[in-house]
N, C-alpha and C positions, 0 to 999 in steps of 0.2 A: 504493500499499499504506499502510496506517495504521501508523505507527511505534510507537504505544502498544500495538498488539495483542499482540506477543510478551511485553511486560512484564505485561500484564493476564492473559495465559494463565499465565505463570509464577507470578504472585501467586495466581491461582485454584487451581492445582495445589498450591502450597505451603500455602495455607489449608486445603485438604481433608486433606492429610497431617498438618498441625499439629493440626487438630481431632481427628482419629482418635487421634493419639498422646497428646494431652492427656486425652481421655476415657478411654483405656485406662489411663493412669497414675493418673488420678483414681480409677477403679474399683479398681485394685490398691493404692491408697495409696502410690504410688511417685512422687509429684510432685517430692519433693526429689531423688530419684535422677535423674529426667528433667532437672531443672534443672541438676544437676551435669554430665550428659551434654551438654546444650546448651552450657554454658559451655566444656567441654573441646573440643567440636567447633568452636565459634567460635574458640577460641584456636588450634586446629590449622589452621583455614582461614586465619587471619591470618598464621601463621608459616610455612606450607608452600606454596611455589609449586608443588611437585609435586602436592599435593592439589588445589589450585585448577585446575591443568592437567587432572588426571584427571577431575574432575567436569564440566569444560566442553568438553573436546576430543572431537570425533567420531572421532579417529584410533583410540582404544582400543575394542576390541570388547566385546560384552556379557559374555562369559565372563571376559575379562581384567580388566574393570572390577569384575565381581562378586567375583572372587577377591581383588583388591586391597582392595576395601571390606571384605570379610569378615575379611581379616587385619588391617586397620586397626581394625575394631570390636573384635576380640579383643585386639589389642595395647593398645588404649586402655581395655580392661575396661569397655566400654559395657554398659549394662543391656540386657535382652532387647528392650524396646520400641524403643530407639534403634538397636540393632544389627540387629534384624530389619527395621525400616523402611528402614535404609540398604541392606540386601541387596535388599529388594523394589524400592527406587528404582533400584538398579543394574540389576536384571533388566528393569525397565520403561523403562530409559534416561531416568530422571527426575532424575538427580543434579544436573543444572544448576540446579535450584530449591533446592538445599541452603541457600545464604545467605538466601533469602527464607523458607524453612521455619524456620530458626533464629530469624529476626526475629519471625515470627508466633508461634512457641512462647514466646519471651521475653515477648511482649506478653500472651499468654493466661495465663501463669504469674504475671506481675506483676499483672494484673487480678484473678486469683484471690486473690492475697495482699494486695490493696488497695494495691499500689505503683504508682508512676508512674516512668517512665524519663525522665531528663533527659539530652539530648545536650549535652556541654560540649566546646567547642573552645577551647584556650588556646595562647598563643605558646610557653610552656614547660610541661613536665610539672608538674602540681599536686602539692604536698607532701601528706602524709597530713592534716596540720592544715588546710590550705586546703580539701581535699576534704571533710573533716568539717564545717567551717564552712559551706561552700557547700551541702552536703547538708541541714544543719539549717535554714539560711535558706530554702531552696527548700521543705522540708517544712512550715515554718511558713506560707509563702506559699500553697502549694497545698492544704494541709490533709490530705495523705496522705504516706505514706512515699515517699521519693524515692531511686531507685537511679541513680547517676551512670554514664554511659557517656562516659568522658573520652578525647579524642584531642588530638594536638598538631599545630598548623599554624603554623610559624614565620613565615609570610607575614602573620600578624595583627599582628606587631611587638610588641604587648603587649595586655593586657586579655583579655576572654572573649567568646565567643558562646555563649549558653545557649538551648536549645530544649526546652520542656516542652509536650508536646501541640501545639497550634496557636499557642502564644505563643513569640516569640523576642525575646531581649534581646541586643543587640549593643553591647558596650562596648569593642570593639577599637580600637586606634589606627588601624589601616588604614581602618576605617569612618569614623572621625572625620576623617582626612585626606581621604578621598573627599568627605565632606560639605563640608569647607572648600574643596576644589578646585572643587566645583560652585557654591558660593556666590561664589567669586572670578570664575568665568566669567560669572555673572549681573551682577556689578558692572561688569566690563570690556566 
């Protein structure tokens, strides 16, 4: 069995839902509302283990999942495009692609706005000033508006790992220590 097959199927399903949602929002002039819904759903997925379990576990039936997702959409005051899409995905047992759907929507919205997303991993949470300075430097380098997607990984020890598109800049101390360790192996 090809291990990449389920991932490509998920990506394909997510891309089709994302394209449909984006086009509907664009027609209705509701892209900013869709963007807010995507951000809210992304935050909910990050914070709630129960939600992650609901979308990925086969234990829950169609009806149970549909009711839970409907109540969630209402409680979060999601717009009709996001809410109805979630309900449809629950009915079709496609909620497992929600993380990929959110990523695809973020990408389409950013492209529409002329933005680029930069994934930034740091050893400690960046301050507002550091984020602003990094965002300005990346914008100047890339020539587009840059939106930061910052995460923390204490294993880096210090420094940053920045990924913009296909380019990656690794200034972490962990990386420098690994490079030093490899060069010491070559000497000895």
